[in-house]
LUMNUDO-170127 format. One record per residue (C-alpha): x, y, z; residue in one letter. Coordinates in pm, 1 decimal. Example, Ala and Ser with C-alpha at 12.3 -4.5 7.8 and 13.67 -1.06 7.14 Angstrom:
BEGIN
      east     north        up  aa
    1230.0    -450.0     780.0   A
    1367.0    -106.0     714.0   S
END
This chain:
BEGIN
      east     north        up  aa
   12770.9   11496.6   11647.7   M
   12418.2   11561.7   11637.2   K
   12198.8   11318.1   11855.8   I
   11830.4   11280.9   11914.9   C
   11664.7   11134.8   12203.8   F
   11339.2   10992.5   12130.1   I
   11218.4   10950.0   12503.3   M
   10920.8   11032.5   12754.1   Y
   10796.9   11384.7   12785.3   P
   11073.9   11613.6   12927.3   W
   10853.2   11734.9   13225.2   E
   10813.6   11348.5   13359.9   R
   11210.4   11320.7   13400.2   V
   11323.9   11303.3   13771.0   T
   11653.0   11481.2   13763.8   P
   11824.8   11364.3   14070.5   E
   11808.5   11002.2   13915.3   T
   11743.6   10988.3   13537.1   D
   11944.7   10820.6   13294.4   T
   11854.0   10955.6   12990.5   T
   11913.7   11325.5   13127.3   L
   12272.3   11220.0   13214.5   R
   12294.8   11092.2   12862.0   L
   12184.8   11432.0   12715.5   I
   12367.0   11642.9   12976.8   H
   12694.1   11464.4   12871.7   E
   12602.5   11525.0   12492.7   C
   12552.2   11900.3   12546.1   V
   12881.4   11907.4   12757.0   N
   13073.9   11800.4   12457.4   R
   12931.4   12061.7   12227.4   G
   12698.0   11813.8   12051.3   Y
   12385.8   11934.8   11886.7   L
   12117.2   11739.5   12106.8   V
   11737.9   11717.6   12000.6   A
   11487.3   11557.7   12237.6   I
   11131.9   11415.9   12117.4   T
   10871.3   11167.6   12172.6   T
   10714.1   10883.3   11967.9   P
   10372.6   11083.6   11941.9   N
   10602.8   11384.7   11746.7   K
   10733.6   11187.2   11461.4   L
   10613.3   11259.8   11127.1   T
   10640.0   11153.9   10756.2   I
   10606.7   11403.5   10456.6   R
   10726.6   11309.8   10093.7   E
   10885.5   11006.1   10238.1   S
   11101.4   11200.8   10448.6   I
   11081.8   11087.3   10855.5   T
   11095.6   11380.3   11064.3   S
   11040.4   11484.8   11419.7   A
   10911.7   11794.7   11594.8   F
   11199.1   11831.0   11816.7   C
   11306.8   12062.3   12113.2   N
   11683.8   12121.1   12026.3   V
   11929.4   12243.4   12326.9   A
   12038.3   12596.4   12280.3   V
   12405.0   12620.2   12300.7   K
   12551.4   12805.5   12586.6   G
   12754.0   12754.1   12929.7   K
   12642.4   12416.8   13042.7   T
   12607.2   12363.9   13408.2   S
   12777.9   12046.1   13592.2   Q
   12518.9   12012.2   13824.5   N
   12248.2   11810.7   13633.2   I
   11933.6   11894.5   13806.8   P
   12065.7   12257.8   13759.2   S
   12111.9   12181.2   13373.2   F
   11764.1   12038.6   13374.3   Y
   11609.3   12325.8   13546.4   R
   11785.0   12587.1   13290.3   N
   11852.6   12423.4   12976.4   V
   11674.9   12652.2   12690.3   E
   11543.5   12464.7   12408.0   F
   11414.8   12596.3   12054.7   K
   11147.8   12400.0   11873.5   K
   11239.8   12260.8   11533.1   L
   11104.7   12003.4   11251.7   L
   11400.8   11812.6   11165.4   L
   11467.3   11510.2   10941.1   P
   11586.6   11190.1   11144.2   L
   11825.5   11091.5   10883.8   A
   12035.2   11385.7   10953.3   G
   12150.0   11281.6   11285.1   F
   12455.3   11056.9   11371.4   D
   12291.5   10867.6   11645.3   A
   11940.8   10813.3   11763.3   I
   11880.4   10701.9   12123.9   F
   11547.6   10494.3   12197.9   M
   11443.7   10605.3   12528.5   R
   11067.7   10607.6   12582.9   A
   10914.9   10398.8   12863.2   N
   10741.8   10079.0   12803.4   P
   10531.2    9964.6   12657.3   P
   10691.0    9962.2   12311.4   L
   10542.6   10204.8   12061.3   D
   10575.5    9949.7   11739.8   T
   10469.4   10251.5   11516.1   L
   10732.8   10464.7   11609.7   A
   10956.3   10191.0   11522.6   L
   10799.4   10153.7   11198.5   N
   10880.2   10546.2   11128.9   F
   11253.5   10472.0   11235.6   L
   11290.8   10172.8   10939.4   D
   11330.7   10435.1   10695.3   S
   11613.9   10588.8   10864.4   V
   11833.0   10294.2   11016.1   R
   12056.3   10277.1   10698.4   D
   12130.6   10631.3   10776.8   H
   12167.5   10666.1   11145.5   T
   12307.0   10453.6   11425.9   F
   11988.9   10357.1   11645.5   I
   12033.1   10255.1   11968.1   I
   11887.0   10027.1   12063.0   N
   11831.5    9856.7   11717.7   D
   11475.4    9852.2   11621.7   I
   11457.8    9500.6   11547.4   D
   11646.1    9415.7   11868.6   G
   11353.5    9639.5   12054.3   L
   11095.9    9446.6   11830.2   R
   11215.1    9099.8   11982.5   I
   11344.7    9187.7   12304.9   A
   11081.3    9455.5   12446.7   N
   10919.6    9173.2   12636.2   N
   10999.5    8903.2   12917.6   K
   10985.7    8606.5   12697.2   V
   11340.6    8735.5   12556.3   Y
   11528.6    8573.3   12803.3   T
   11377.1    8210.5   12689.9   A
   11538.3    8263.2   12350.9   S
   11886.4    8247.0   12504.8   F
   12079.5    7900.6   12425.7   Q
   12350.6    7694.9   12496.6   E
   12599.2    7819.0   12795.6   E
   12351.9    8103.5   12883.9   A
   12067.2    7852.0   12973.3   Q
   12226.8    7776.3   13256.3   E
   12177.8    8121.1   13400.2   Y
   11803.4    8144.0   13318.9   I
   11548.6    8020.6   13557.2   P
   11258.1    7791.9   13432.3   R
   10997.3    8008.7   13257.6   T
   10626.0    7911.9   13163.4   F
   10404.0    8175.7   12936.8   V
   10068.8    8092.4   12830.1   S
    9712.0    8223.0   12829.6   K
    9570.4    7861.9   12941.2   N
    9466.8    7898.0   13288.5   R
    9468.1    7518.2   13350.1   D
    9798.6    7486.3   13195.6   Y
    9934.2    7746.2   13419.0   L
    9763.2    7549.5   13732.2   I
    9926.6    7237.4   13633.6   R
   10273.5    7390.9   13585.8   I
   10191.3    7531.8   13939.2   L
   10132.0    7204.5   14093.7   N
   10399.2    7006.5   13951.9   E
   10685.7    7263.0   14040.4   S
   10901.8    7090.9   14334.3   E
   10924.4    7441.6   14489.1   D
   10656.9    7557.0   14722.1   E
   10613.4    7897.6   14546.2   R
   10658.9    8036.1   14186.0   M
   10674.8    8412.1   14053.3   I
   10352.5    8525.8   13817.0   M
   10404.3    8856.9   13659.7   K
   10214.0    9027.7   13314.0   P
   10415.9    8974.9   13011.4   L
   10431.3    9328.3   12934.4   D
   10467.1    9473.5   13289.3   G
   10801.4    9691.8   13395.5   Y
   10922.0    9838.7   13727.2   G
   10787.7    9587.7   13928.4   G
   10431.1    9618.3   13824.7   R
   10209.3    9292.0   13876.4   G
   10518.8    9071.2   14012.3   V
   10357.1    8821.3   14294.2   I
   10447.1    8539.5   14470.6   I
   10212.5    8228.3   14452.7   L
   10230.7    8011.6   14713.9   E
   10113.2    7633.7   14692.5   K
    9946.6    7641.4   15036.7   S
    9741.7    7955.7   14900.9   A
    9645.5    7760.3   14552.2   K
    9265.1    7842.6   14594.2   R
    9340.2    8203.1   14511.1   N
    9530.1    8114.2   14186.3   V
    9226.1    8081.2   13947.4   S
    9079.1    8406.8   14084.6   S
    9423.8    8606.1   13991.5   L
    9455.0    8413.8   13657.4   L
    9143.3    8567.9   13564.6   D
    9243.4    8890.4   13661.6   F
    9587.8    8866.4   13496.3   Y
    9463.6    8686.1   13165.2   I
    9141.4    8885.5   13128.1   G
    8811.7    8809.0   12928.8   E
    8689.4    8797.4   12573.0   G
    8916.8    8865.8   12270.2   A
    9183.3    9101.1   12447.6   D
    9329.0    8859.0   12661.3   T
    9661.9    8884.4   12832.7   N
    9985.4    8629.7   12820.0   Y
   10104.4    8540.2   13206.3   V
   10447.8    8433.4   13299.4   I
   10520.9    8170.8   13552.4   L
   10869.0    8159.8   13661.3   Q
   11090.7    7961.5   13887.7   E
   11159.3    8144.1   14240.5   Y
   11490.4    8253.7   14247.1   A
   11608.8    8170.7   14596.8   H
   11763.9    8505.3   14742.6   G
   11467.1    8742.0   14619.5   A
   11429.8    8818.0   14944.2   E
   11760.6    8996.5   14961.6   D
   11693.2    9218.9   14656.7   G
   11818.0    9185.3   14318.4   D
   12118.2    9310.4   14098.3   V
   12117.9    9572.6   13818.6   R
   12410.7    9513.7   13565.3   I
   12455.4    9761.9   13305.9   M
   12570.2    9594.2   12998.8   M
   12725.1    9832.9   12707.1   L
   12827.3    9657.1   12389.6   N
   12783.6    9313.4   12533.2   G
   12997.3    9418.5   12868.0   E
   12930.9    9528.5   13207.6   P
   13011.6    9834.5   13281.5   I
   12852.7    9906.3   13638.4   G
   12611.9    9727.6   13868.2   A
   12409.9    9784.3   14215.1   M
   12213.1    9572.7   14449.6   R
   11833.6    9693.2   14493.1   R
   11688.8    9598.8   14834.1   I
   11329.2    9549.1   14852.3   P
   11130.3    9760.2   15113.7   A
   10985.7    9605.9   15418.5   Q
   10669.2    9350.2   15310.5   D
   10740.1    9370.8   14937.2   D
   10886.5    9135.2   14720.3   I
   10970.7    9386.8   14454.9   R
   11333.4    9547.7   14456.2   S
   11236.1    9814.2   14196.0   N
   11327.8   10170.0   14319.3   V
   10999.6   10292.8   14200.9   H
   10845.6   10054.3   14404.7   A
   10984.1   10179.9   14723.8   G
   11325.7    9960.4   14726.1   G
   11681.7   10104.7   14796.3   S
   12005.2   10050.6   14648.5   V
   12370.1    9960.5   14772.7   V
   12683.1    9903.6   14629.4   K
   12759.1    9576.6   14446.9   H
   13067.1    9406.6   14306.7   T
   12988.6    9142.1   14044.4   L
   13059.7    8783.1   14140.3   S
   13258.5    8570.5   13927.1   N
   12936.6    8363.3   13856.1   R
   12764.8    8675.7   13757.9   E
   13053.3    8805.6   13520.3   R
   13008.8    8468.5   13377.0   L
   12661.6    8511.9   13302.7   L
   12763.3    8852.3   13135.0   C
   12982.7    8678.2   12931.8   K
   12734.1    8390.8   12826.1   A
   12450.1    8668.1   12738.7   V
   12638.6    8970.0   12621.5   G
   12737.0    8811.5   12232.6   P
   12342.8    8769.0   12201.2   K
   12291.6    9121.3   12306.6   L
   12541.0    9248.1   12085.7   V
   12383.8    9039.4   11771.0   R
   12038.6    9162.8   11819.4   D
   12161.3    9533.5   11837.1   G
   12113.6    9559.7   12215.4   L
   12420.8    9775.3   12263.4   Y
   12295.3    9956.9   12589.7   F
   12078.8    9731.6   12813.8   A
   12022.2    9658.5   13206.1   G
   12007.8    9332.1   13323.2   L
   11821.3    9208.4   13663.6   D
   11985.7    8926.7   13838.5   V
   11858.3    8740.3   14153.1   I
   12053.4    8456.7   14290.6   G
   12289.4    8468.9   14035.1   E
   12042.8    8402.1   13757.2   K
   11900.3    8635.5   13455.1   L
   11546.7    8732.2   13520.1   I
   11497.4    8998.3   13295.7   E
   11675.3    9212.6   13012.8   V
   11557.4    9576.6   12993.6   N
   11622.3    9713.2   12669.5   V
   11405.3   10016.2   12601.4   L
   11509.4   10246.0   12845.6   S
   11734.8   10092.3   13127.1   P
   11800.2   10292.8   13410.6   G
   12048.1   10291.6   13711.1   G
   12298.6   10503.4   13583.4   V
   12264.2   10782.5   13834.8   A
   12256.2   10546.7   14129.0   R
   12549.6   10342.7   14013.1   I
   12738.4   10669.3   13933.6   N
   12694.9   10787.9   14327.0   K
   12762.5   10475.7   14448.9   L
   13091.3   10432.2   14277.4   N
   13169.5   10807.9   14214.3   R
   13197.0   10722.0   13853.3   T
   13009.0   10857.5   13510.1   K
   12887.8   10567.8   13314.5   L
   12749.1   10808.4   13066.4   Q
   13071.8   10887.5   12942.8   Q
   13134.5   10533.4   12850.0   K
   12815.1   10492.5   12675.6   V
   12874.9   10828.8   12474.8   I
   13231.9   10726.8   12391.7   D
   13093.8   10387.5   12238.1   F
   12855.3   10604.7   12030.1   V
   13121.5   10829.4   11899.2   E
   13335.7   10514.3   11815.0   R
   13048.2   10353.5   11626.7   V
   12957.7   10687.0   11423.4   V
   13311.9   10762.7   11322.1   A
   13351.8   10388.6   11203.5   T
   13053.9   10425.4   11007.9   K
   13179.2   10757.7   10835.5   E
   13511.2   10612.5   10766.6   I
   13339.1   10311.2   10600.0   S
   13118.7   10547.1   10382.2   I
   13403.5   10785.3   10299.0   S
   13613.2   10494.8   10174.1   R
   13338.6   10381.5    9959.3   K
   13302.4   10701.5    9784.2   H
   13658.6   10703.4    9744.4   S
   13659.9   10357.0    9590.8   F
   13365.7   10463.9    9373.2   R
   13562.8   10767.7    9226.8   K
   13868.1   10526.7    9154.4   S
   13677.4   10321.6    8952.1   I
   13471.8   10624.6    8763.2   E
   13814.4   10771.9    8710.3   D
   13980.8   10446.4    8558.4   A
   14110.3   10447.7    8212.7   D
   13869.6   10177.6    8071.8   L
   13966.7   10225.4    7690.6   V
END
């Protein structure tokens, strides 16, 4: 197979923990042609969408992933994206919507994971509010607005003594704070800071406080609507955020029955939206966020469970691509049967 990764710059990869690197290593290990690029290296010429890529030069592949990262050699090439069997969208947030416009022209020819329409609708924290029916019981009450008076009223009317506030487009735990009713004199000033002034104001999220947040959250990796691995992230001392980038640590975690029911409730919608590889953030058995652009955690879950989740991910891509090729072959075969038919 031929696979392209649209990702963050190669020099920003943390080899010991990076999920994208493990996917790349698995593809190279299987003998695939692997190209990496970044959103700002996409180009269109004569209606053909291409990318300035670094293509991994085939050779002996180290099984030690940090060693592979240090020693892999690349060749720079300009390649048409429609020629790849699969494209992984693994760029860090915020979402580059222009890059998705480039990919619109190749989506009928190439399997893109995650689907670009799915990324458009799910790249921010409002996505969880779109879950309906049985999934709703696993979602904390969430309010999104730029209206300061409305948000203050929501806080005052809340039955809890605290709520979570965060920016709509943040990631990695950035900007997540607890609002205490006892400190509500600070709320107006905080909203001024988060929302901003003038034409470029920002949406703010107020969310029901998920009890148990002080004990950390659970990251669940979902593949094709099913959980394939999980870990618990423990906050650093004197910090509410469990994100490892914010100083948290990780421990092994086995999904509870309710967490499995949560996955069963949200999994079908993820698949319908083309969000085949996603990370769920769960606190107190409630879904807080869905990470779809560049979900991480594979390396740490692998280490905790002595597994290789990247193999399951690439196995899934292989099956999708094989099914697509069979469908194309059958279509060509049926067309030829019609063309060869004796219609006289």
